[in-house]
MARTITOR-540938 format. One line per 8 residues: number of its first residue (from 1); their letters; for each residue z negated, x, y of C-alpha. Coordinates in steps of 0.05 Angstrom, whole numbers, plus 5000, padded with zeros to 4 digits. Example, Ala and Ser with C-alpha at 12.3 -4.5 7.8 and 13.67 -1.06 7.14 Angstrom:
# MARTITOR-540938
1> AS> 4844/5246/4910 ~ 4857/5273/4979
# end
This chain:
# MARTITOR-540938
1> XXXXXXXX> 5314/5453/2252 ~ 5365/5507/2271 ~ 5404/5490/2207 ~ 5407/5416/2226 ~ 5433/5434/2295 ~ 5488/5476/2266 ~ 5510/5420/2219 ~ 5510/5371/2277
9> XXXXXXXX> 5551/5419/2319 ~ 5601/5428/2263 ~ 5609/5353/2255 ~ 5622/5345/2329 ~ 5675/5400/2328 ~ 5711/5366/2271 ~ 5711/5300/2308 ~ 5739/5333/2370
17> XXXXXXXX> 5794/5367/2329 ~ 5810/5302/2293 ~ 5816/5265/2359 ~ 5861/5319/2387 ~ 5903/5318/2325 ~ 5911/5242/2328 ~ 5928/5246/2401 ~ 5981/5299/2386
25> XXXXXXXX> 6011/5257/2329 ~ 6014/5195/2374 ~ 6049/5236/2427 ~ 6100/5263/2376 ~ 6113/5193/2349 ~ 6124/5168/2419 ~ 6173/5225/2431 ~ 6210/5210/2366
33> XXXXXXXX> 6217/5136/2386 ~ 6241/5157/2454 ~ 6291/5205/2423 ~ 6319/5152/2376 ~ 6327/5099/2430 ~ 6398/5106/2456 ~ 6425/5077/2520 ~ 6488/5036/2511
41> XXXXXXXX> 6534/4989/2547 ~ 6560/4926/2514 ~ 6616/4876/2524 ~ 6624/4808/2492 ~ 6684/4802/2446 ~ 6734/4748/2464 ~ 6801/4720/2444 ~ 6860/4724/2492
49> XXXXXXXX> 6930/4694/2492 ~ 6986/4745/2486 ~ 7061/4744/2473 ~ 7070/4748/2398 ~ 7123/4802/2399 ~ 7139/4840/2336 ~ 7168/4910/2344 ~ 7205/4947/2289
57> XXXXXXXX> 7253/5004/2281 ~ 7318/5001/2243 ~ 7387/5031/2235 ~ 7453/5004/2260 ~ 7503/4990/2205 ~ 7574/4964/2203 ~ 7579/4890/2192 ~ 7630/4900/2136
65> XXXXXXXX> 7644/4963/2095 ~ 7699/4971/2044 ~ 7708/5033/2002 ~ 7781/5020/1985 ~ 7810/5046/1920 ~ 7853/5022/1863 ~ 7837/4991/1795 ~ 7872/5047/1756
73> XXXXXXXX> 7883/5122/1765 ~ 7950/5145/1791 ~ 7988/5191/1837 ~ 7987/5173/1911 ~ 8056/5178/1942 ~ 8036/5164/2014 ~ 7975/5148/2056 ~ 7992/5113/2121
81> XXXXXXXX> 7926/5121/2159 ~ 7880/5175/2186 ~ 7806/5174/2204 ~ 7796/5135/2269 ~ 7857/5090/2260 ~ 7848/5015/2271 ~ 7874/4971/2215 ~ 7882/4896/2205
89> XXXXXXXX> 7874/4853/2143 ~ 7936/4860/2098 ~ 7960/4926/2128 ~ 7989/4976/2079 ~ 7941/5034/2071 ~ 7967/5074/2012 ~ 8027/5073/1965 ~ 8020/5096/1893
97> XXXXXXXX> 8075/5119/1846 ~ 8120/5058/1834 ~ 8150/5076/1766 ~ 8105/5029/1726 ~ 8115/4974/1777 ~ 8191/4978/1774 ~ 8189/4978/1697 ~ 8144/4917/1698
105> XXXXXXXX> 8190/4880/1746 ~ 8251/4894/1702 ~ 8214/4868/1642 ~ 8193/4805/1681 ~ 8264/4792/1704 ~ 8289/4798/1632 ~ 8237/4750/1606 ~ 8253/4702/1663
113> XXXXXXXX> 8327/4700/1644 ~ 8308/4690/1570 ~ 8262/4633/1589 ~ 8318/4598/1629 ~ 8364/4601/1568 ~ 8307/4576/1524 ~ 8297/4517/1572 ~ 8369/4495/1558
121> XXXXXXXX> 8363/4505/1483 ~ 8296/4469/1480 ~ 8325/4410/1518 ~ 8383/4407/1468 ~ 8335/4412/1409 ~ 8365/4477/1385 ~ 8300/4516/1381 ~ 8230/4500/1359
129> XXXXXXXX> 8175/4488/1410 ~ 8133/4543/1379 ~ 8186/4596/1393 ~ 8193/4572/1465 ~ 8117/4575/1475 ~ 8115/4647/1449 ~ 8168/4669/1499 ~ 8133/4631/1555
137> XXXXXXXX> 8067/4666/1539 ~ 8102/4734/1543 ~ 8131/4715/1610 ~ 8063/4695/1638 ~ 8032/4761/1614 ~ 8089/4801/1646 ~ 8082/4762/1711 ~ 8007/4777/1713
145> XXXXXXXX> 8020/4850/1699 ~ 8069/4854/1758 ~ 8019/4821/1805 ~ 7965/4870/1782 ~ 8010/4931/1793 ~ 8033/4905/1861 ~ 7960/4901/1884 ~ 7945/4971/1858
153> XXXXXXXX> 8010/5005/1877 ~ 8012/4979/1949 ~ 7939/4984/1969 ~ 7925/4940/2030 ~ 7865/4931/2075 ~ 7822/4870/2058 ~ 7789/4869/2127 ~ 7801/4885/2201
161> XXXXXXXX> 7767/4950/2218 ~ 7771/5025/2231 ~ 7782/5081/2181 ~ 7718/5122/2177 ~ 7733/5164/2116 ~ 7795/5191/2080 ~ 7786/5224/2012 ~ 7858/5232/1984
169> XXXXXXXX> 7921/5265/2012 ~ 7994/5251/1998 ~ 8015/5271/1928 ~ 7944/5277/1900 ~ 7918/5241/1839 ~ 7869/5184/1850 ~ 7823/5194/1790 ~ 7769/5142/1805
177> XXXXXXXX> 7716/5197/1802 ~ 7651/5174/1837 ~ 7646/5200/1908 ~ 7577/5213/1937 ~ 7604/5198/2007 ~ 7620/5127/1986 ~ 7556/5111/1949 ~ 7583/5136/1882
185> XXXXXXXX> 7647/5095/1884 ~ 7717/5123/1875 ~ 7756/5110/1939 ~ 7818/5129/1978 ~ 7791/5110/2046 ~ 7730/5076/2077 ~ 7741/5019/2126 ~ 7687/4992/2171
193> XXXXXXXX> 7687/4930/2214 ~ 7647/4946/2277 ~ 7671/4890/2322 ~ 7601/4866/2306 ~ 7545/4907/2275 ~ 7479/4894/2242 ~ 7409/4923/2247 ~ 7367/4924/2184
201> XXXXXXXX> 7291/4929/2188 ~ 7230/4914/2145 ~ 7180/4860/2166 ~ 7109/4851/2141 ~ 7103/4797/2088 ~ 7055/4756/2130 ~ 7113/4737/2176 ~ 7157/4712/2119
209> XXXXXXXX> 7141/4638/2132 ~ 7153/4647/2207 ~ 7221/4680/2213 ~ 7284/4637/2209 ~ 7358/4650/2211 ~ 7386/4640/2282 ~ 7325/4670/2318 ~ 7343/4717/2375
217> XXXXXXXX> 7320/4788/2382 ~ 7323/4843/2434 ~ 7354/4909/2412 ~ 7344/4975/2448 ~ 7371/5045/2432 ~ 7346/5112/2457 ~ 7417/5133/2470 ~ 7425/5075/2521
225> XXXXXXXX> 7357/5073/2556 ~ 7380/5026/2611 ~ 7414/4976/2565 ~ 7391/4922/2518 ~ 7430/4881/2467 ~ 7418/4812/2440 ~ 7416/4804/2365 ~ 7411/4743/2320
233> XXXXXXXX> 7377/4739/2252 ~ 7432/4718/2204 ~ 7402/4739/2137 ~ 7331/4743/2109 ~ 7325/4777/2042 ~ 7286/4734/1993 ~ 7246/4788/1958 ~ 7183/4823/1981
241> XXXXXXXX> 7180/4898/1966 ~ 7118/4908/1922 ~ 7107/4979/1948 ~ 7112/4967/2023 ~ 7096/4892/2024 ~ 7155/4881/2070 ~ 7220/4841/2067 ~ 7287/4861/2097
249> XXXXXXXX> 7316/4824/2157 ~ 7388/4832/2180 ~ 7407/4822/2253 ~ 7478/4813/2276 ~ 7497/4843/2343 ~ 7563/4832/2381 ~ 7598/4898/2393 ~ 7665/4884/2427
257> XXXXXXXX> 7657/4945/2472 ~ 7642/4989/2412 ~ 7580/5020/2443 ~ 7541/5012/2379 ~ 7560/5055/2320 ~ 7535/5058/2248 ~ 7478/5107/2239 ~ 7446/5097/2308
265> XXXXXXXX> 7371/5089/2312 ~ 7349/5021/2340 ~ 7285/4987/2364 ~ 7281/4912/2350 ~ 7236/4863/2386 ~ 7225/4793/2360 ~ 7188/4743/2405 ~ 7150/4689/2367
273> XXXXXXXX> 7117/4653/2426 ~ 7044/4663/2444 ~ 6982/4670/2400 ~ 6907/4680/2410 ~ 6879/4745/2383 ~ 6813/4781/2385 ~ 6820/4847/2422 ~ 6771/4903/2438
281> XXXXXXXX> 6778/4968/2479 ~ 6810/5021/2436 ~ 6754/5070/2456 ~ 6703/5025/2422 ~ 6735/5035/2354 ~ 6714/5096/2314 ~ 6744/5128/2252 ~ 6705/5151/2191
289> XXXXXXXX> 6719/5226/2181 ~ 6764/5240/2122 ~ 6785/5168/2112 ~ 6826/5114/2146 ~ 6765/5070/2154 ~ 6755/5042/2224 ~ 6689/5015/2250 ~ 6651/4991/2312
297> XXXXXXXX> 6579/4981/2332 ~ 6551/4915/2356 ~ 6483/4902/2388 ~ 6435/4859/2347 ~ 6360/4852/2359 ~ 6352/4920/2393 ~ 6393/4958/2342 ~ 6464/4983/2333
305> XXXXXXXX> 6497/4950/2273 ~ 6558/4984/2242 ~ 6616/4939/2224 ~ 6681/4959/2188 ~ 6742/4928/2221 ~ 6815/4920/2203 ~ 6863/4932/2260 ~ 6927/4899/2282
313> XXXXXXXX> 6971/4919/2341 ~ 6958/4965/2400 ~ 6961/4921/2462 ~ 6961/4967/2523 ~ 6892/5000/2520 ~ 6864/4949/2470 ~ 6866/4940/2395 ~ 6876/4875/2358
321> XXXXXXXX> 6820/4861/2308 ~ 6846/4825/2247 ~ 6780/4821/2210 ~ 6709/4848/2211 ~ 6688/4823/2280 ~ 6676/4754/2308 ~ 6683/4725/2377 ~ 6624/4730/2426
329> XXXXXXXX> 6591/4789/2391 ~ 6559/4843/2435 ~ 6606/4901/2423 ~ 6578/4970/2442 ~ 6632/5002/2486 ~ 6593/5062/2514 ~ 6542/5109/2482 ~ 6566/5093/2412
337> XXXXXXXX> 6598/5159/2391 ~ 6534/5188/2358 ~ 6503/5123/2334 ~ 6486/5107/2262 ~ 6475/5040/2229 ~ 6408/5008/2251 ~ 6396/5060/2306 ~ 6350/5031/2360
345> XXXXX> 6388/5021/2426 ~ 6374/4997/2496 ~ 6426/4960/2538 ~ 6438/4981/2609 ~ 6481/4941/2657
# end
């Protein structure tokens, strides 16, 4: 009898302990659920109309650049310009040694006299046509040689502009050796036309079908914070750079007051009308540590769902979403910094 009572007492103790254990486990499970339920705020994603303004950086360059040299080496007798001088098309810039030119002119004059005599003899039938043709060919070659030497003895400016570089002095030999200051070309001087300048910048390939020659742009420079300049697209390069996926656009900018100089840093704005874009608060977008991956969380059926997104432009305090997110989704904008995919969440107003 005593033994039976002890067994019964033991069984009751085990039941009590089991009940307590189950109660404790239920309480821990409840606590875990409570700990995993995060409080968040959400905002519906939407599209908005914005000015489609493209912003790029570029460098001001001269509209025309000529690294002026000669076709053959030779001694420079005189250079008539200095750095900073203004020149006009056809103006004499440098004079080379004229010995060869004078010899060539004498030879041409001699051949010209011979040809005049030959004309008389040919008309009288005193010489063969073949002999006359040979002399005429020599005359044409001599004439071409004189013209060549004139161009390269009296070196003249091919454009209106300003002298920005001088690499030879009076009496020195022009050797046609490549000059790193002129992009590897042998030159006596460099002439730039800055009555108008151009700004070159790279544009993403997705805008290639949109841009056209004649479009206006707004140019700003840090050196003139209170000024803006109007540019016009006058050349669109036809090739896409396979490394950067951009193409080059050239803007022409009037510069009659000479405020803009080659080498200046410029900011270019192109206005392409208005477009509708999907934007979200920039604080809602997170970055995966150690990568460039950007992601957001959206609320779906009581859980936070992680979505990878691709970003566009920064628009004030918002970011443009190019892909990865649709309109009217419930974007988590608060309480998302420590969330993981499929974490239970509760929305508060």
